[in-house]
LUMMAR-963618 format. One line per field, with one value per residue (C-alpha): residue number from 1; residue in three letters; y, x, z. Coordinates in steps of 0.001 Angstrom, whole numbers. Layout:
N
resi (NUM | ...)
resn (ala | ...)
Y (Y | ...)
X (X | ...)
Z (Z | ...)
This chain:
464
resi (1 | 2 | 3 | 4 | 5 | 6 | 7 | 8 | 9 | 10 | 11 | 12 | 13 | 14 | 15 | 16 | 17 | 18 | 19 | 20 | 21 | 22 | 23 | 24 | 25 | 26 | 27 | 28 | 29 | 30 | 31 | 32 | 33 | 34 | 35 | 36 | 37 | 38 | 39 | 40 | 41 | 42 | 43 | 44 | 45 | 46 | 47 | 48 | 49 | 50 | 51 | 52 | 53 | 54 | 55 | 56 | 57 | 58 | 59 | 60 | 61 | 62 | 63 | 64 | 65 | 66 | 67 | 68 | 69 | 70 | 71 | 72 | 73 | 74 | 75 | 76 | 77 | 78 | 79 | 80 | 81 | 82 | 83 | 84 | 85 | 86 | 87 | 88 | 89 | 90 | 91 | 92 | 93 | 94 | 95 | 96 | 97 | 98 | 99 | 100 | 101 | 102 | 103 | 104 | 105 | 106 | 107 | 108 | 109 | 110 | 111 | 112 | 113 | 114 | 115 | 116 | 117 | 118 | 119 | 120 | 121 | 122 | 123 | 124 | 125 | 126 | 127 | 128 | 129 | 130 | 131 | 132 | 133 | 134 | 135 | 136 | 137 | 138 | 139 | 140 | 141 | 142 | 143 | 144 | 145 | 146 | 147 | 148 | 149 | 150 | 151 | 152 | 153 | 154 | 155 | 156 | 157 | 158 | 159 | 160 | 161 | 162 | 163 | 164 | 165 | 166 | 167 | 168 | 169 | 170 | 171 | 172 | 173 | 174 | 175 | 176 | 177 | 178 | 179 | 180 | 181 | 182 | 183 | 184 | 185 | 186 | 187 | 188 | 189 | 190 | 191 | 192 | 193 | 194 | 195 | 196 | 197 | 198 | 199 | 200 | 201 | 202 | 203 | 204 | 205 | 206 | 207 | 208 | 209 | 210 | 211 | 212 | 213 | 214 | 215 | 216 | 217 | 218 | 219 | 220 | 221 | 222 | 223 | 224 | 225 | 226 | 227 | 228 | 229 | 230 | 231 | 232 | 233 | 234 | 235 | 236 | 237 | 238 | 239 | 240 | 241 | 242 | 243 | 244 | 245 | 246 | 247 | 248 | 249 | 250 | 251 | 252 | 253 | 254 | 255 | 256 | 257 | 258 | 259 | 260 | 261 | 262 | 263 | 264 | 265 | 266 | 267 | 268 | 269 | 270 | 271 | 272 | 273 | 274 | 275 | 276 | 277 | 278 | 279 | 280 | 281 | 282 | 283 | 284 | 285 | 286 | 287 | 288 | 289 | 290 | 291 | 292 | 293 | 294 | 295 | 296 | 297 | 298 | 299 | 300 | 301 | 302 | 303 | 304 | 305 | 306 | 307 | 308 | 309 | 310 | 311 | 312 | 313 | 314 | 315 | 316 | 317 | 318 | 319 | 320 | 321 | 322 | 323 | 324 | 325 | 326 | 327 | 328 | 329 | 330 | 331 | 332 | 333 | 334 | 335 | 336 | 337 | 338 | 339 | 340 | 341 | 342 | 343 | 344 | 345 | 346 | 347 | 348 | 349 | 350 | 351 | 352 | 353 | 354 | 355 | 356 | 357 | 358 | 359 | 360 | 361 | 362 | 363 | 364 | 365 | 366 | 367 | 368 | 369 | 370 | 371 | 372 | 373 | 374 | 375 | 376 | 377 | 378 | 379 | 380 | 381 | 382 | 383 | 384 | 385 | 386 | 387 | 388 | 389 | 390 | 391 | 392 | 393 | 394 | 395 | 396 | 397 | 398 | 399 | 400 | 401 | 402 | 403 | 404 | 405 | 406 | 407 | 408 | 409 | 410 | 411 | 412 | 413 | 414 | 415 | 416 | 417 | 418 | 419 | 420 | 421 | 422 | 423 | 424 | 425 | 426 | 427 | 428 | 429 | 430 | 431 | 432 | 433 | 434 | 435 | 436 | 437 | 438 | 439 | 440 | 441 | 442 | 443 | 444 | 445 | 446 | 447 | 448 | 449 | 450 | 451 | 452 | 453 | 454 | 455 | 456 | 457 | 458 | 459 | 460 | 461 | 462 | 463 | 464)
resn (met | met | gln | gly | leu | arg | leu | thr | thr | his | asn | ser | arg | leu | met | thr | his | asp | leu | arg | leu | thr | thr | asp | asn | leu | phe | tyr | ile | glu | thr | tyr | gly | cys | gln | met | asn | ala | asn | asp | ser | glu | val | val | ala | ala | ile | met | gln | asp | ala | gly | phe | thr | met | thr | asp | asp | lys | gln | lys | ala | asp | val | leu | phe | ile | asn | thr | cys | ser | ile | arg | asp | asn | ala | glu | gln | arg | val | trp | gly | arg | leu | asp | val | phe | arg | leu | leu | lys | gln | his | lys | pro | ser | leu | ile | val | gly | val | leu | gly | cys | met | ala | glu | arg | leu | lys | glu | ala | leu | leu | glu | asn | gly | thr | val | asp | leu | val | ala | gly | pro | asp | ala | tyr | arg | ser | leu | pro | gln | leu | val | arg | glu | ala | glu | ser | gly | gln | lys | gly | ile | asn | thr | leu | leu | ser | arg | glu | glu | thr | tyr | ala | asp | ile | ser | pro | val | arg | met | asp | lys | asn | gly | val | thr | ala | phe | val | ser | ile | met | arg | gly | cys | asn | asn | met | cys | ala | tyr | cys | val | val | pro | tyr | thr | arg | gly | ala | glu | arg | ser | arg | pro | ala | gln | thr | ile | val | ala | glu | val | gln | glu | leu | leu | arg | asn | gly | tyr | arg | glu | val | thr | leu | leu | gly | gln | asn | val | asn | ser | tyr | ala | trp | lys | asn | thr | asp | asp | pro | ser | lys | thr | leu | asp | phe | ala | lys | leu | leu | glu | leu | val | ala | leu | ile | asp | pro | ala | leu | arg | val | arg | phe | ser | thr | ser | his | pro | lys | asp | met | ser | asn | ala | val | leu | tyr | thr | ile | ala | met | tyr | pro | asn | ile | cys | asn | his | ile | his | leu | pro | val | gln | ser | gly | ser | thr | arg | leu | leu | gln | ile | met | asn | arg | gly | tyr | trp | arg | glu | ser | tyr | leu | glu | arg | ile | ala | lys | ile | arg | glu | ile | ile | pro | glu | cys | thr | ile | ser | thr | asp | ile | ile | ala | gly | phe | cys | gly | glu | thr | asp | asp | asp | his | ala | gln | thr | leu | ser | leu | met | arg | glu | val | gly | tyr | asp | ala | ala | phe | met | phe | lys | tyr | ser | glu | arg | pro | asn | thr | lys | ala | ala | arg | his | phe | pro | asp | asp | val | pro | asp | glu | val | lys | thr | lys | arg | leu | asn | glu | ile | ile | ala | leu | gln | asn | arg | leu | ser | leu | glu | ser | asn | arg | arg | asp | thr | gly | lys | thr | phe | glu | val | leu | ala | glu | gly | pro | ser | lys | arg | ser | ala | gly | ala | leu | ala | gly | arg | thr | ala | his | asn | lys | val | val | val | phe | pro | lys | ala | his | phe | lys | ala | gly | asp | tyr | val | thr | val | lys | ile | thr | gln | cys | ser | ser | ala | thr | leu | met | gly | glu | pro | val)
Y (32023 | 33442 | 32255 | 31155 | 33300 | 31538 | 31892 | 29586 | 28551 | 30599 | 33593 | 33433 | 33342 | 36462 | 38264 | 37051 | 38530 | 41811 | 42195 | 41640 | 45185 | 46877 | 45111 | 44799 | 43402 | 41064 | 37812 | 35353 | 31669 | 29511 | 25978 | 23243 | 19579 | 16926 | 16860 | 17642 | 20989 | 21773 | 21236 | 23296 | 26254 | 25912 | 25977 | 29153 | 30836 | 30182 | 31717 | 34683 | 35411 | 34953 | 37640 | 40050 | 39530 | 38933 | 36305 | 37211 | 34989 | 37930 | 38250 | 41625 | 43022 | 41172 | 42890 | 39605 | 36647 | 33255 | 30231 | 26984 | 24741 | 21041 | 19577 | 16051 | 16497 | 18893 | 20014 | 21001 | 23314 | 24668 | 25571 | 27637 | 29409 | 30170 | 31616 | 33796 | 35497 | 36390 | 37784 | 39833 | 41557 | 42198 | 43628 | 46041 | 47571 | 47325 | 47768 | 47280 | 43743 | 41133 | 37636 | 34642 | 31209 | 28471 | 24639 | 22175 | 24361 | 27070 | 24541 | 23245 | 26435 | 29315 | 31300 | 30900 | 31991 | 35181 | 35991 | 35832 | 39464 | 38733 | 36801 | 38746 | 35848 | 32043 | 29787 | 26114 | 23458 | 23866 | 27651 | 28912 | 30316 | 32897 | 34106 | 37211 | 38441 | 37551 | 39619 | 42514 | 42107 | 42218 | 45283 | 47057 | 46018 | 43018 | 39534 | 37083 | 33520 | 30673 | 27260 | 25429 | 21983 | 20775 | 17550 | 18601 | 20988 | 19442 | 22430 | 20398 | 23489 | 25232 | 24865 | 25082 | 27647 | 25343 | 26526 | 23781 | 24778 | 22106 | 22053 | 18373 | 16778 | 17940 | 16938 | 16271 | 16020 | 13247 | 13566 | 15419 | 14238 | 11054 | 8494 | 6417 | 7533 | 6163 | 6892 | 9069 | 11206 | 14717 | 14739 | 13653 | 16537 | 19179 | 18232 | 16655 | 13595 | 11908 | 13051 | 12314 | 14597 | 13886 | 11698 | 13930 | 16932 | 14866 | 13591 | 17124 | 18553 | 15831 | 16569 | 20264 | 19356 | 17298 | 20018 | 22321 | 20085 | 18047 | 14500 | 13091 | 13365 | 12141 | 11648 | 12621 | 11708 | 10735 | 7343 | 6999 | 3471 | 4548 | 6923 | 6411 | 8554 | 7756 | 8030 | 11010 | 9268 | 6146 | 6735 | 3012 | 2634 | 3918 | 4489 | 3233 | 3897 | 1035 | 2539 | 6104 | 5089 | 3283 | 6429 | 8512 | 6117 | 5959 | 9705 | 9185 | 6357 | 8840 | 10303 | 8802 | 8337 | 7931 | 8037 | 8499 | 7655 | 3942 | 2410 | -1237 | -2305 | -827 | -1631 | -3964 | -6537 | -4553 | -1614 | -4057 | -5624 | -2120 | -1037 | -4124 | -3694 | -173 | 471 | 4259 | 3541 | 3746 | 465 | 2006 | 1739 | 3726 | 1441 | 2958 | 144 | 2456 | -541 | -4299 | -5131 | -6376 | -5406 | -1693 | -1781 | -2576 | 101 | 2485 | 1548 | 874 | -1831 | -4428 | -6575 | -7699 | -10971 | -9133 | -6522 | -9023 | -10759 | -7599 | -7276 | -10811 | -10053 | -6894 | -9057 | -11660 | -9176 | -6626 | -8436 | -5176 | -2937 | -945 | -353 | 2515 | 3033 | 5165 | 4070 | 5638 | 4807 | 5094 | 5024 | 4862 | 1699 | 431 | -2204 | -3462 | -6458 | -4315 | -2388 | -5646 | -6733 | -3477 | -4123 | -7767 | -6720 | -4168 | -6783 | -9320 | -6763 | -5226 | -1678 | 431 | 3719 | 4858 | 7941 | 7443 | 9537 | 9650 | 9492 | 13034 | 13365 | 15321 | 17106 | 15794 | 12698 | 9175 | 8479 | 11992 | 11308 | 7703 | 6577 | 7856 | 9051 | 6821 | 6145 | 8264 | 10533 | 9082 | 5741 | 7114 | 8480 | 5152 | 3168 | 5782 | 5695 | 1939 | 2145 | 4741 | 2708 | -565 | 1339 | 3018 | -571 | -1810 | 1264 | 739 | -3105 | -2182 | 313 | -1914 | -4503 | -1747 | -1200 | -2551 | -2243 | 154 | 2298 | 4943 | 8154 | 11145 | 14209 | 16684 | 19331 | 20138 | 17966 | 19916 | 18990 | 19598 | 22083 | 19526 | 16830 | 16200 | 14497 | 12515 | 9372 | 5971 | 4427 | 2782 | 6323 | 6126 | 9299 | 9044 | 11390 | 11435 | 13685 | 16449 | 16245 | 17372 | 16378 | 18664 | 18554 | 16595 | 14087 | 10496 | 9275 | 5748 | 5389 | 2673 | 2671 | 2572 | 3297 | 4248 | 5491 | 4498 | 7501 | 7890 | 6089 | 7514 | 6423 | 7097 | 7772 | 5033)
X (-107223 | -107550 | -110399 | -110255 | -111780 | -114970 | -115657 | -117703 | -116373 | -119194 | -118420 | -114790 | -115303 | -117354 | -114843 | -111906 | -113986 | -114422 | -110732 | -109739 | -110728 | -108706 | -105181 | -101991 | -99783 | -96938 | -96688 | -93927 | -93960 | -91415 | -92341 | -90898 | -91742 | -93464 | -94851 | -98272 | -96923 | -95672 | -99017 | -100657 | -98367 | -99717 | -103253 | -102381 | -100881 | -104060 | -106288 | -103971 | -103862 | -107638 | -107976 | -105828 | -102377 | -99325 | -96795 | -92965 | -89848 | -88053 | -88937 | -87110 | -89942 | -92788 | -95557 | -96763 | -94301 | -95811 | -93797 | -95685 | -94512 | -94123 | -94406 | -93509 | -90158 | -88535 | -85828 | -88271 | -89884 | -86551 | -85668 | -88944 | -88013 | -84711 | -86248 | -88470 | -85452 | -84393 | -88015 | -87766 | -84812 | -86780 | -89492 | -87228 | -86502 | -90130 | -92452 | -95543 | -94330 | -97050 | -95607 | -97898 | -97308 | -99252 | -99665 | -98950 | -96799 | -99549 | -102002 | -99995 | -98261 | -100662 | -100293 | -96551 | -96296 | -98385 | -96369 | -93164 | -93399 | -92655 | -95796 | -98984 | -101233 | -101396 | -103636 | -103898 | -104115 | -107857 | -108057 | -106348 | -109478 | -109506 | -105974 | -106862 | -109115 | -106401 | -104079 | -106335 | -106933 | -103164 | -102693 | -105303 | -103265 | -105085 | -103623 | -105162 | -105934 | -107812 | -106865 | -110214 | -109955 | -112601 | -114337 | -115050 | -112401 | -110479 | -109871 | -111323 | -112620 | -109096 | -106656 | -103300 | -100819 | -97866 | -94793 | -92410 | -89558 | -89470 | -93006 | -92799 | -93928 | -96632 | -98305 | -102077 | -103665 | -106441 | -107195 | -106481 | -105967 | -105355 | -107447 | -104329 | -103324 | -99832 | -98364 | -95427 | -97286 | -98714 | -100449 | -104061 | -103761 | -102576 | -104272 | -107678 | -109542 | -109164 | -111478 | -111256 | -111685 | -114262 | -112651 | -114003 | -112096 | -108837 | -109288 | -110075 | -107039 | -104738 | -106232 | -105534 | -102077 | -101589 | -102881 | -100344 | -97464 | -96962 | -95717 | -96035 | -98366 | -97947 | -101164 | -100880 | -102366 | -101191 | -102500 | -103579 | -104834 | -107639 | -109151 | -112793 | -115328 | -118956 | -120591 | -122927 | -125072 | -125324 | -124291 | -124316 | -121158 | -117765 | -114744 | -111539 | -107885 | -107468 | -110218 | -109121 | -105537 | -106957 | -109083 | -105925 | -103907 | -106523 | -106410 | -103319 | -100976 | -98014 | -98816 | -96684 | -98569 | -97073 | -98511 | -97447 | -97757 | -99062 | -99830 | -98850 | -102064 | -104187 | -102115 | -104529 | -104001 | -106346 | -103882 | -101014 | -102920 | -103821 | -100114 | -99249 | -101993 | -101087 | -97574 | -97861 | -98140 | -94632 | -93312 | -92336 | -94122 | -93068 | -94252 | -93136 | -92141 | -90755 | -89440 | -88546 | -89791 | -93271 | -93182 | -92338 | -94677 | -97633 | -96446 | -96400 | -100097 | -99187 | -101691 | -99509 | -96485 | -93221 | -94687 | -97831 | -95476 | -93130 | -96323 | -97164 | -93630 | -93891 | -97237 | -95586 | -92702 | -95060 | -97555 | -94999 | -91656 | -89613 | -91203 | -88679 | -89518 | -88597 | -89606 | -89279 | -87452 | -87370 | -84337 | -84624 | -88402 | -89472 | -88294 | -86267 | -83909 | -80669 | -82698 | -85548 | -82743 | -81127 | -84518 | -84946 | -81564 | -82599 | -85787 | -83785 | -81651 | -84479 | -86564 | -83422 | -84988 | -83897 | -84069 | -85080 | -85803 | -84266 | -84603 | -83943 | -87157 | -88461 | -91024 | -93959 | -96104 | -99599 | -99121 | -99833 | -95975 | -95546 | -98291 | -97736 | -94346 | -90750 | -88404 | -85936 | -83321 | -80265 | -79546 | -76069 | -77673 | -80250 | -77354 | -75437 | -78368 | -79341 | -75857 | -75919 | -79213 | -77900 | -74711 | -76811 | -79198 | -76280 | -75017 | -78450 | -79019 | -75575 | -76314 | -79771 | -78217 | -75399 | -78086 | -79295 | -75810 | -75923 | -79736 | -81624 | -84582 | -87056 | -86295 | -88418 | -86020 | -87013 | -84221 | -80541 | -78356 | -77191 | -73561 | -73181 | -74692 | -74089 | -76327 | -79773 | -81280 | -84577 | -86214 | -86974 | -90530 | -88760 | -88088 | -84344 | -82468 | -80528 | -77957 | -77082 | -75554 | -78001 | -77450 | -80595 | -82906 | -84903 | -87057 | -90203 | -88660 | -88690 | -85159 | -84026 | -80839 | -78415 | -76888 | -73138 | -72237 | -73734 | -73397 | -75639 | -77919 | -77640 | -77594 | -75462 | -75746 | -75800 | -78794 | -79451)
Z (51287 | 47697 | 45697 | 42017 | 39313 | 38340 | 34609 | 32493 | 28953 | 27498 | 29419 | 28985 | 25201 | 25447 | 27338 | 25113 | 22120 | 23737 | 24848 | 21243 | 20561 | 23243 | 23392 | 21140 | 23902 | 23245 | 25054 | 25655 | 26793 | 28267 | 28624 | 31130 | 31542 | 29321 | 25860 | 27342 | 28702 | 25212 | 23692 | 26404 | 25505 | 22076 | 23271 | 25355 | 22278 | 20419 | 23238 | 23692 | 19933 | 19569 | 22160 | 20218 | 21775 | 19685 | 20404 | 20520 | 20879 | 22597 | 26228 | 26306 | 24126 | 25774 | 27790 | 29344 | 30370 | 30912 | 32303 | 31787 | 34596 | 35702 | 39329 | 38543 | 40297 | 42624 | 40263 | 37637 | 40184 | 41294 | 37629 | 37656 | 40809 | 39158 | 36099 | 38223 | 39676 | 36103 | 35399 | 38482 | 37022 | 33740 | 35840 | 37590 | 34150 | 33021 | 35963 | 33805 | 32851 | 33694 | 34986 | 34841 | 36084 | 34319 | 34604 | 37397 | 39562 | 39600 | 40607 | 43504 | 44817 | 43891 | 47143 | 47388 | 43815 | 44114 | 47437 | 45609 | 44549 | 40767 | 39884 | 38861 | 37966 | 38142 | 36035 | 36458 | 33406 | 33079 | 33293 | 30224 | 28658 | 31303 | 30766 | 28854 | 31557 | 34180 | 32439 | 32416 | 36191 | 36693 | 34498 | 36864 | 39958 | 41125 | 41430 | 39048 | 39950 | 38423 | 39554 | 39361 | 38092 | 35505 | 34809 | 31288 | 29833 | 26983 | 24799 | 21997 | 20120 | 20168 | 17310 | 18913 | 17541 | 16568 | 18336 | 17188 | 14716 | 12178 | 10821 | 10420 | 13600 | 16019 | 19327 | 19493 | 22942 | 23075 | 26784 | 29855 | 33621 | 35137 | 37337 | 38311 | 41871 | 41681 | 45162 | 44045 | 41339 | 41703 | 38296 | 39430 | 41883 | 39268 | 36284 | 37700 | 36738 | 33305 | 30472 | 26674 | 23746 | 21114 | 18503 | 15680 | 17015 | 17177 | 13642 | 12428 | 14122 | 12503 | 9155 | 9499 | 10431 | 7375 | 5215 | 6709 | 5662 | 8771 | 8332 | 11946 | 14901 | 18459 | 20291 | 23742 | 27182 | 30741 | 29935 | 26264 | 26808 | 28854 | 26194 | 25925 | 24061 | 23918 | 20447 | 20375 | 17857 | 20069 | 23782 | 24219 | 22112 | 23293 | 21022 | 22660 | 22022 | 19624 | 17419 | 17636 | 16628 | 13627 | 12570 | 12933 | 10942 | 8137 | 7561 | 5273 | 4788 | 4462 | 7860 | 10701 | 14038 | 17382 | 20910 | 24539 | 27225 | 27943 | 31298 | 31571 | 33274 | 30392 | 27199 | 25474 | 22735 | 20473 | 20433 | 19600 | 16738 | 15525 | 15536 | 13535 | 10961 | 9920 | 8666 | 9440 | 13147 | 14554 | 15926 | 19278 | 22589 | 25751 | 28643 | 32115 | 34642 | 37470 | 39341 | 38834 | 42211 | 42734 | 46346 | 45349 | 42514 | 44997 | 47427 | 44292 | 43601 | 39944 | 39380 | 38083 | 39215 | 37743 | 36191 | 34487 | 33156 | 31584 | 30084 | 28332 | 27075 | 25714 | 24017 | 22281 | 20988 | 19795 | 17923 | 16769 | 16656 | 15494 | 18134 | 20138 | 23901 | 26079 | 29842 | 32835 | 36019 | 39466 | 41713 | 45498 | 46022 | 49696 | 51300 | 48308 | 49438 | 47553 | 46470 | 44971 | 43127 | 41880 | 40628 | 38570 | 37068 | 36283 | 34537 | 32534 | 31267 | 30569 | 28702 | 26891 | 26645 | 23690 | 25728 | 29168 | 31248 | 34536 | 37706 | 41497 | 43573 | 44309 | 47006 | 45938 | 48682 | 49379 | 47406 | 48981 | 49382 | 50994 | 53521 | 54360 | 53335 | 54611 | 52151 | 53828 | 51060 | 51583 | 48739 | 48088 | 47980 | 45332 | 43308 | 43280 | 42252 | 39505 | 38168 | 37925 | 36191 | 33789 | 33142 | 32421 | 30087 | 28075 | 27385 | 26378 | 24205 | 22637 | 21905 | 20521 | 18158 | 16971 | 16002 | 13473 | 12082 | 8375 | 8177 | 6008 | 7427 | 6222 | 8145 | 8511 | 8344 | 10962 | 10702 | 10575 | 12900 | 15971 | 15356 | 11627 | 9127 | 6431 | 7986 | 8673 | 11663 | 11861 | 13502 | 12308 | 12875 | 15876 | 17380 | 16931 | 15977 | 12673 | 11244 | 7679 | 5001 | 4024 | 228 | -1574 | 1192 | 3377 | 6608 | 5840 | 3340 | 3988 | 3318 | 3005 | 5090 | 5574 | 9068 | 9008 | 12686 | 15964 | 19556 | 22438 | 21602 | 17814 | 14554 | 11708 | 8184 | 4383 | 2159 | -199)
C-alpha cells in the first residue's frame, strides 16, 4: 500500500517558496465535474503560480498536465480514463511530461491510477498545497501521492486564479466536505468531513472580485445551509448561512449573489427571509429531491420525506413568491418500483420545477448503497424511466418559460451567444438564460430585456 505524503500547511508553504526559485514549467488543467471542481482548479492554479509555474491553455506546450476529476457517477470517471489515453499519446512524444490526477477520483482510485502507466502523481482535494513538491518528486522518477483528507483545510488564505472566460461571474467556496451520508453518494469519502471557511476570508474574496470587475458570485458548498463559523472574538456565537448570505449581499447592492447547493432538511426559513430581504440575492433555489417516494428517500438516507420536502417548497413559495426552483432527480435507484417512479413524476408535476438535472442511478463503490442494496433495476428500465422524467421536465420548463413571455427582466450579460455573433447571452435573477441582440451592450452590463419568445431551455427577447 502506498503511503500519502505528509506535509503540514506550514511546511508546504516553505517548500513552495523554495521551489519558486528553480522552476519555469508550464502547467495545464482540465476540469471535470461540478462547480466545486471548477473552483478547486482555480485554487490549484494559484498554488502552482505561487510556486513559479506558469499556466498555459495549450496542452501540447505543457510540462505538467493536471486533470481535475469527479467520482459522483461512473460516466464521469470513464471520461477521465479516456482522457488519460490521450495524455499517454502526448507522453510518447514528450517523455518528460508529468501527468497528475487531482480531486475525487484521485482520492478514490489512487493505486489504480498510478498503476495505469500514464499517471505520475495523484492528489486528493485536501492535498493541493503539496502539488509543487509532488511535481518535483515525479520529475526525479518517483510516483507522487498525497490523498490525506483534512479536518481543517479550506484554502481560506489562497486567492484563486480565475479561469472563467467572461470576467463577470465567479465561484466562491464557503465550505468543504459533507457530513450527510446519503446512501448513493461518494462525496463524504472523497472530500471528507464538513468544515466552513472563516466568514471574513469569504467577504474579502468577494470584495476583491468586485474590485476586479466581477458582477456576480455564486457561494459554493456541498450543503451551504449547514455553513457554521464560530466568531473568533466570541466563540459562543456562531455565524450561520443566513447571516453569511446577508454579509455578502451587503458588500454592494449592484453585486448579484447566488448559492449552491441546498439540502432540503437544512433549508431554514431564516435563509428564505434573507433572500426576500435583499434584492441582489437571486430568486432561485436549487433544492435536490432525488426521488418523490418517501420509501426511497428513507433508503437513500436523505433525512426528509415527500411531505416535508413539499412543505419546504410551500414555504419558499410563501416567502419568495417569484422564486424559481430547480432540482436533482435519480432514476432507477436500488429497489425502485413502478409506483416509486410514478411518485417522482407526480411530485415533479406538483412542484412544477423550472429546471432539473436528471440521471440514471450509478452505483459508486464503498457507498452504503453499494455495500447493502443490490443495484437491481435493469438498465433498460432505468433508461425508460429517465426518459419519462426528462420528457416531463421539458414540458414543465417550457410552461415556465412561456409564463415569462411578455415580461421584462433585468439580465446580466455574460458574453456572446453561442449561436449568433450578433447576440449576447446572460441570466435573469431567476437563473434563466436570455439571448438578446448585442447592440451597444457588453459583458458585465445589466440590460432590461422584454421576453418575446422561448424554448424549454432559453428565453429570447429585445432590450427595452
